N, C-alpha and C positions, 0 to 999 in steps of 0.2 A: 376471751371475749364471748359474751353470751348473745345469741341472736334474739332479736325481738320480732322477727318475721314468723308468723304462724306457719305451722306445718302444712304442706300440701295434703289435703284431705284424701285425695285419691291414692297418694303414696302411703298414707296411713292405712287405708283399706287394704292395699297390696301387702302390707306387713302382717295382716291378719288373715290372709287368704288360705292358709292351711288349717282345715278343721282339726287335724291331729293336735295342733298347738293350742286349741281353745280351752278355756277353763271349764267349759261345759261340753257334754257330748252333743254332736249334731243329732237332730231328731226330725221326724216328719210327722205331721198330724193330719189325718184325713178330713177332720171337721173344720179346721182353720189353719191359716199359716202359722208355723212355729217361728218364734223369735226368742232371742236371749241377748242380754247386754253382756258384752265381752270385756269391756274396759270403760272406765270413766275417770276423767281427770279435769284439771283446770282448762286445758286446751281444747278438748273434744271428748265425745263419747263414741263407742264403737258397738254396733249391733250385728248379729248374725241372723239371717232369715232363711227359712227353707220354704220351697214352693212346690207343691204337687201340681200336676197338670190341671189347669183351670183355675187355680187359686190366684187372687190378685188383690189390689189395695183399694180400688175406687179412687176417684180424683181427690187429691189432698195437697196441702202445703205442709211446711215444717215449722210453723209458728215463728217465723223470723230467723230461723237458723240457716246458715249455709251448710252445704254438705257435699257428699260424693257417695257413689256406690259402685261396687265392683262385682261382676258376675263371676263366681268361683267355679260353678258347675252348671251345665245345662244352658238354656237360652231363655232370656226374659225379653218382654217387649215393654218399653216405656212409651207412653203416649202423653204428649203435651198439647195444649190448646194453642192453635195458630189459625188465624183467618176464620174464627168462629167454629172450628171443627177440630177433632182430635187427629194429631199427626203421629203415626207410629215410628219408633226407632227400635230395631231389633238389636239386641246385645247378647252375643254368645260368650261362652266362658273366656275369661281374660279381658273382656271389654268392660269399660267403666264410664262413668259420667260424673262430672262436677256440676254443681248448681248453686245459684245464689239464694239469698234469703227470701226472695219473692217467688220462687219457683213453684209451680203447680203442675202435678203430673199424676199418672196412675201407672202402676207396674203390674204386669200379669204374666203368668206362665201359660202361653198359648200352645206349647209343645206337648209331646207325648211322653216326656221323661221328666223326672224331678229336677229342680234347679236349686242352687244355693247362692246367696249373695251376702256381701259384707257392706254395711252402711256406716258412715261416719258423719257426725253432726257437730257444728261449732256455733254457739255453745250447746250444751246438753238440751235435748228436747224437753220442753215443759208443756207444749200444746201443739195440736195439729188441727187445722180446719179442714173439714171434708166438704166437698162441693158436688153439685149436679150441674151438668151442662145443658141448659134449656134455651132453645132458640138461639144458639151460638153464644150465650152469655153464661158466665159462672154465677151460680147462686149458692150461698152458704146453706149447707144441710145440717151441719153439726160442728161444734167446737169440742174436741176431745182433750182432756187434761191428763198429764202424767200422774201416775199413782191411782188413777180412777179407770181410765180406758186401756191402759197398758202398764 
């Protein structure tokens, strides 16, 4: 019997947690966050990201995709908008987060050591909207398209 229940995206991220098993070598880039797609299929796509101290994403959504991310090494801070301000959530290696299709957040390495994370999206990312938080409200800054912005 075949299951029609979609895979738990955080469990998928955990299966990709070992950089030695990735199809591309882990890398770090001082000028911008490094990222690489590790896998893509009908159910989801998997991305690896590396974060040097101070690197982050800015506020964004995932274009209607649900997702999850797992911190593989280091510490990342996820900030979400709540009560008209950013609320930080510190995630150390081994910690992860699931999120729905309407989730808006920013992720940053505020630490003094590099960090690595694995991100899984369902369906595959085709766009992301970037936002500014102005007077407690989200304002669209840009809509980024796959194949153009990443």
